[in-house]
C-alpha positions, -999 to 999 in steps of 0.1 A, spaced: 152 -444 -93 130 -425 -117 132 -387 -119 110 -362 -136 138 -354 -160 141 -392 -168 105 -391 -180 112 -361 -201 142 -379 -217 120 -409 -225 90 -389 -236 111 -369 -261 131 -399 -272 164 -383 -261 174 -415 -243 173 -433 -276 197 -409 -294 233 -421 -300 257 -408 -274 273 -384 -299 239 -367 -306 231 -365 -270 264 -348 -263 257 -323 -291 223 -317 -276 238 -311 -242 263 -286 -258 235 -267 -275 215 -266 -243 245 -253 -224 252 -227 -251 217 -214 -249 220 -212 -211 253 -193 -214 236 -168 -238 208 -162 -214 232 -159 -184 251 -132 -202 219 -112 -202 215 -114 -164 230 -88 -141 259 -101 -120 251 -117 -86 261 -98 -55 291 -122 -51 302 -114 -87 297 -77 -82 318 -78 -50 346 -96 -69 345 -71 -97 347 -42 -73 376 -59 -55 395 -63 -87 389 -27 -98 400 -15 -64 431 -37 -65 439 -24 -100 435 12 -89 461 7 -61 488 -2 -86 479 11 -120 514 7 -133 515 -30 -125 501 -42 -158 513 -62 -188 503 -57 -224 486 -85 -243 516 -88 -265 539 -95 -235 514 -119 -220 510 -138 -253 548 -139 -259 554 -152 -224 528 -179 -228 541 -190 -262 577 -192 -247 564 -212 -217 546 -237 -239 573 -235 -266 548 -227 -294 
């Protein structure tokens, strides 16, 4: 089954690259997408989740742990 993207891969010669180079290309493409996604405003679902977390945090502001405590606990748990 041929797809439009399959033709692009062939036209650009990507299908002839060694697997390692194709994986590097995929990572570079993914990184470029991630950069652009960081410039987009949050979706409504993401905004709702953020608001929910802020509200939850506001209900129990004393229920927090410092980064040092979290890091120490993780290192102990993983014996690092």
